[in-house]
C-alpha positions in Angstrom: -0.1 0.0 0.0 1.2 3.5 -0.9 1.8 6.0 1.8 -0.9 8.2 0.7 -0.3 10.7 3.6 3.1 11.5 2.5 2.5 11.9 -1.1 -0.4 14.2 -0.3 1.7 16.4 1.7 4.4 16.9 -0.9 1.7 17.4 -3.5 -0.1 20.1 -1.6 3.0 22.0 -1.4 2.8 22.7 -5.0 -0.2 24.7 -4.4 0.9 28.5 -4.0 -2.5 29.3 -2.4 -1.6 27.5 0.5 1.3 29.7 1.5 -0.6 33.2 0.3 -0.6 35.7 3.0 -3.5 37.8 1.0 -6.9 36.5 0.5 -6.8 34.3 -2.6 -9.3 34.4 -5.4 -12.5 32.5 -5.0 -12.1 29.5 -7.4 -15.5 28.4 -6.7 -16.9 31.3 -8.8 -15.2 30.4 -11.9 -17.6 29.5 -14.8 -17.4 25.7 -15.6 -16.6 24.2 -19.0 -19.6 21.9 -18.6 -21.9 25.1 -18.4 -20.3 26.7 -21.0 -20.6 23.6 -23.4 -24.4 23.4 -22.3 -24.6 27.0 -23.4 -23.1 26.4 -27.1 -25.6 23.4 -27.4 -28.5 25.6 -26.3 -27.4 28.5 -28.6 -27.4 26.0 -31.7 -30.7 24.7 -31.0 -31.8 28.4 -30.7 -30.3 29.6 -34.0 -31.5 26.4 -36.0 -34.7 24.6 -34.0 -35.9 23.1 -37.1 -34.9 19.5 -35.8 -36.6 20.4 -32.5 -40.2 21.5 -33.5 -42.8 20.9 -36.3 -43.9 23.3 -38.9 -46.5 24.5 -36.3 -46.0 28.1 -35.5 -47.1 27.8 -31.9 -44.6 24.7 -31.5 -42.1 27.0 -33.1 -42.8 29.8 -30.5 -42.9 27.5 -27.6 -39.5 25.9 -28.4 -37.6 29.1 -29.2 -38.8 30.8 -25.9 -37.8 27.5 -24.2 -34.3 27.9 -25.9 -33.9 31.6 -25.5 -34.7 31.5 -21.5 -32.2 28.8 -20.9 -29.5 30.3 -23.1 -29.9 33.8 -21.4 -30.0 32.2 -17.9 -26.7 30.2 -18.6 -25.0 33.2 -20.1 -26.0 35.5 -17.1 -24.7 32.9 -14.5 -21.5 32.4 -16.5 -20.7 36.1 -17.1 -21.5 36.8 -13.4 -19.2 34.4 -12.3 -16.3 35.5 -14.7 -16.6 39.1 -13.8 -16.6 38.3 -10.1 -13.6 35.9 -10.1 -11.7 38.8 -12.5 -12.6 41.4 -9.9 -13.0 39.8 -6.6 -13.1 43.2 -4.7 -15.9 44.5 -6.8 -19.5 45.0 -5.4 -21.7 42.1 -6.5 -24.6 44.3 -7.2 -22.6 46.2 -9.9 -21.2 43.0 -11.3 -24.9 41.6 -11.8 -25.9 45.0 -13.3 -22.7 44.7 -16.0 -23.6 41.1 -16.4 -27.3 41.7 -17.0 -26.2 44.7 -19.7 -24.0 42.1 -21.5 -26.7 39.5 -21.7 -29.4 42.1 -23.0 -26.7 43.3 -25.6 -26.4 39.4 -26.5 -29.8 38.9 -26.8 -31.0 41.8 -29.0 -27.9 40.9 -31.3 -29.5 37.2 -31.6 -31.6 38.3 -34.7 -28.5 39.6 -36.5 -26.5 36.5 -35.8 -29.1 34.3 -37.1 -29.1 36.3 -40.3 -25.2 35.8 -40.7 -25.3 32.1 -40.0 -27.9 31.6 -42.6 -25.7 33.4 -44.9 -22.7 31.1 -43.9 -25.0 28.1 -44.3 -25.8 29.2 -47.9 -22.0 30.0 -48.8 -21.6 26.2 -47.7 -24.0 24.8 -49.6 -23.3 26.9 -52.8 -19.6 26.1 -52.4 -19.6 22.5 -51.9 -20.9 20.2 -54.6 -20.9 17.3 -52.0 -23.6 19.2 -50.1 -27.2 17.7 -50.8 -29.4 20.5 -49.2 -29.1 23.5 -46.8 -30.1 21.5 -43.7 -27.4 18.8 -44.5 -24.8 21.8 -44.3 -26.5 23.3 -41.1 -26.9 19.7 -39.2 -23.7 18.2 -40.4 -20.7 20.7 -41.2 -18.3 21.7 -38.5 -18.1 25.2 -39.9 -21.6 26.1 -38.9 -21.3 24.8 -35.3 -18.0 26.8 -35.0 -19.4 29.9 -36.4 -22.4 29.9 -34.4 -20.3 29.6 -31.3 -17.8 32.3 -32.8 -20.2 35.1 -33.5 -21.6 34.9 -30.1 -18.1 34.6 -28.4 -16.9 37.7 -30.6 -19.8 40.0 -29.4 -18.8 39.2 -25.6 -15.2 39.6 -26.5 -15.9 43.3 -27.9 -17.9 43.8 -24.7 -14.6 43.1 -22.6 -16.2 40.0 -20.9 -13.5 38.0 -19.4 -12.9 34.2 -19.6 -16.2 33.2 -21.4 -15.2 33.9 -24.9 -12.0 31.8 -24.7 -13.8 28.9 -23.1 -16.6 29.1 -25.9 -13.9 29.0 -28.6 -11.7 26.2 -27.0 -14.9 24.2 -26.2 -16.0 24.3 -29.9 -12.1 23.9 -31.1 -12.1 20.5 -29.3 -15.5 19.4 -31.2 -14.6 20.5 -34.6 -11.0 20.9 -35.0 -11.4 24.4 -36.1 -9.6 27.1 -33.9 -11.0 30.6 -34.3 -9.7 33.1 -31.6 -12.9 35.1 -30.6 -11.3 38.6 -31.3 -11.1 37.5 -34.9 -13.6 39.7 -37.1 -15.5 37.8 -39.8 -17.6 39.0 -42.4 -20.8 37.8 -44.1 -21.0 34.5 -46.1 -18.1 32.8 -44.7 -17.2 29.3 -45.0 -14.7 26.7 -44.0 -14.8 23.4 -46.0 -13.9 20.2 -44.2 -12.1 22.5 -41.5 -9.8 20.2 -39.5 -6.7 22.1 -38.6 -8.0 25.9 -39.5 -6.4 28.2 -37.3 -7.6 32.0 -37.3 -5.9 34.4 -34.8 -7.0 37.2 -32.6 -6.5 40.2 -34.9 -7.5 38.6 -38.2 -10.0 40.6 -40.3 -12.0 38.6 -43.0 -14.3 40.3 -45.5 -17.3 38.9 -47.1 -17.7 35.7 -49.4 -14.5 34.2 -48.0 -13.6 30.5 -48.2 -11.2 28.5 -46.5 -10.2 24.9 -46.6 -8.6 22.5 -44.2 -5.3 23.4 -42.6 -5.2 26.9 -43.4 -3.5 29.2 -41.0 -4.0 32.8 -40.6 -1.5 33.5 -38.2 1.1 35.8 -36.5 5.0 36.3 -36.7 7.0 36.8 -33.6 6.6 40.2 -32.5 8.5 42.4 -30.1 8.0 42.1 -26.6 7.5 44.6 -23.9 10.3 45.2 -21.3 8.6 42.8 -18.6 9.0 40.3 -21.5 5.3 39.9 -22.4 4.0 40.2 -25.7 2.7 43.5 -26.7 -1.2 43.7 -26.7 -3.6 45.7 -28.9 -1.2 45.2 -31.9 -2.5 44.1 -35.2 -0.5 41.0 -35.9 -2.9 38.9 -38.1 -3.8 38.9 -41.6 -6.7 41.0 -43.5 -8.4 39.0 -45.9 -10.4 41.2 -48.5 -13.7 40.2 -49.9 -14.3 37.1 -52.3 -10.8 35.4 -51.3 -10.5 31.4 -51.6 -7.8 29.9 -49.5 -6.9 26.3 -50.3 -5.7 23.4 -48.1 -2.6 24.2 -45.7 -1.9 27.6 -47.0 0.0 29.7 -44.1 -0.6 33.6 -44.1 1.3 35.3 -41.4 1.6 38.7 -40.0 -0.2 42.1 -40.4 -0.6 41.6 -44.3 -3.5 42.1 -46.7 -4.5 39.8 -49.3 -6.6 41.6 -51.8 -10.0 40.9 -52.9 -10.7 38.6 -55.5 -7.5 36.6 -54.8 -6.9 32.6 -55.1 -4.4 31.1 -52.8 -3.1 27.8 -53.8 -2.6 24.9 -51.3 0.5 24.7 -49.3 1.4 28.5 -50.1 3.8 30.0 -47.3 3.0 34.0 -47.6 4.5 36.6 -45.3 3.8 39.8 -47.9 0.9 41.8 -49.3 -0.9 40.3 -52.1 -2.6 42.6 -54.5 -6.2 42.3 -55.5 -7.3 40.0 -58.5 -4.2 37.6 -57.8 -3.7 33.9 -58.2 -0.9 32.7 -55.7 0.7 29.4 -56.5 3.7 27.5 -55.2 6.1 25.8 -57.6 5.6 22.3 -58.1 7.6 19.7 -56.4 10.1 17.5 -58.2 8.5 14.1 -58.3 10.6 11.0 -59.1 9.2 7.6 -59.9 11.1 4.5 -59.9 10.4 0.8 -60.3 10.0 -1.2 -57.1 12.6 -3.5 -56.4 11.6 -7.4 -57.1 11.8 -9.9 -54.2 14.7 -12.2 -54.4 
């Protein structure tokens, strides 16, 4: 039998909170990933309730009302916890007022977010010959789930809500393989085909009618640090992708550069400089050598 007490004592020494002289933050107030995951599922059923209700208008109204109340309650609880954890000294009444204001703004934005998601789904259907119908895109394609979460997370990010936007993006990232920072700005009719391995950084700006394929990275180069060694904040360090751009699989676009409108980026391209509008960017074909297999003795 292991000596649990001696192991426990050594392990507990690794927790700095046990050695603090000041009052620690109340970690019980942290939002839980399970609750944020439930919030995301509720938002998806709120944006696309078709699989939950019949064509009867009253059935639709009842289902949407239920999902809306659940989503707003979960969001209010999560934001309240995040604000309390971030600023433990603040008065709880003021925290609740800020949380309520953020929830109201989110609720008022839901019709516009749903309009954008419908355009995203239509872009997926129109851009993928394998899609048999719009509902197939909505139900099956990981890009739609990711964008539904991102468009809400981005709203909260702009509002300055701590923790929740990143929690939302990381949960949907784990489910879809698509990693979009909540700070990224994304225009209308955006679609990611397949999606696995796509990375879109915090200060990325994407215009309208843009299409990405799997493995695309819209990332940042190394940037100067402040005197304390931390990376500079608030600096535009990711690409701007203008309207009507298509970026094929595994292309990497890095830094604060602009990909001009109506441009096509071929697979596996590595880009660190501005690309003018109406361009086609291709990489040199690799040399392919073919030789006969050795016959077995």
